[in-house]
C-alpha positions in Angstrom: -64.5 -14.8 -128.8 -61.1 -13.1 -129.2 -58.0 -15.1 -130.1 -55.5 -15.7 -127.3 -52.9 -13.4 -128.8 -55.3 -10.4 -129.5 -53.6 -8.2 -126.9 -50.2 -8.9 -128.4 -51.5 -7.9 -131.8 -53.0 -4.7 -130.4 -49.6 -3.9 -128.9 -47.7 -4.6 -132.1 -50.1 -2.3 -134.0 -49.9 0.5 -131.5 -46.1 0.4 -131.6 -46.4 1.5 -135.2 -48.4 4.7 -134.5 -46.0 7.6 -135.3 -45.2 10.4 -133.0 -47.8 13.2 -133.3 -50.6 10.9 -134.4 -53.4 9.2 -132.7 -55.7 6.2 -133.4 -59.0 5.2 -131.9 -59.9 2.0 -130.1 -62.3 1.2 -132.9 -59.7 1.8 -135.6 -57.4 -0.7 -133.9 -60.2 -3.3 -133.6 -61.2 -2.9 -137.2 -57.5 -3.1 -138.4 -57.2 -6.4 -136.5 -60.3 -7.9 -138.1 -62.4 -7.6 -135.0 -64.6 -4.5 -135.6 -66.8 -5.1 -132.5 -63.8 -5.4 -130.2 -63.0 -1.7 -129.4 -63.7 -2.4 -125.7 -61.2 -5.3 -125.7 -58.6 -2.9 -127.2 -59.3 -0.7 -124.2 -58.7 -3.6 -121.8 -55.4 -4.4 -123.7 -54.3 -0.8 -123.3 -54.8 -1.0 -119.5 -52.2 -3.7 -119.3 -49.8 -2.8 -122.0 -46.0 -3.1 -121.7 -43.9 0.0 -121.1 -42.7 0.1 -124.8 -46.2 0.6 -126.1 -47.1 4.3 -126.8 -50.5 3.9 -125.1 -51.0 7.6 -125.0 -51.6 7.7 -128.8 -54.9 5.8 -128.4 -58.1 7.8 -127.9 -61.8 7.3 -128.1 -63.9 7.7 -131.3 -64.7 11.3 -130.3 -61.0 12.2 -130.2 -61.1 12.4 -126.4 -58.9 10.9 -123.7 -61.0 8.1 -122.2 -59.3 8.2 -118.8 -61.0 10.1 -116.0 -59.3 13.4 -115.1 -56.7 11.8 -112.8 -53.0 11.3 -113.0 -53.3 9.0 -116.1 -55.4 11.6 -117.9 -52.9 14.4 -117.2 -50.0 12.1 -118.2 -51.6 11.2 -121.5 -52.5 14.8 -122.3 -48.9 15.9 -121.5 -47.3 13.1 -123.6 -49.6 14.1 -126.5 -48.7 17.7 -126.1 -44.9 16.8 -126.2 -45.6 15.3 -129.6 -47.4 18.3 -130.9 -51.0 16.9 -130.5 -53.3 19.6 -129.2 -56.7 19.3 -127.6 -59.3 21.9 -128.1 -61.1 23.7 -125.3 -63.6 20.9 -125.0 -60.8 18.3 -124.6 -61.0 16.9 -128.1 -58.3 16.0 -130.5 -59.0 16.9 -134.2 -58.9 13.4 -135.7 -58.8 14.8 -139.2 -55.5 16.6 -138.4 -53.9 14.2 -135.9 -55.4 10.9 -136.8 -53.2 8.2 -138.3 -54.8 7.2 -141.5 -52.2 4.5 -142.5 -53.9 2.0 -140.1 
């Protein structure tokens, strides 16, 4: 069972992800001491406040998890503005763009 303030802790951590870097749902879960809560991190990101850079959170394969709709294109555009590039298959090189300070 997740603690009541888990979402708040997710948002606090994501606010620290620097421009031009990405983290995965699983990295966030592990950093918060809940290694099996990657899906809960995803739920938190669906409801995050406007000041949380949600676009910097991707899945473990370095892909945008949103289906190719408006949200997908917005996330891709925001990442591109920060210099994060996706390859032809739609993946982000986590070695290059991943935030390792987490």
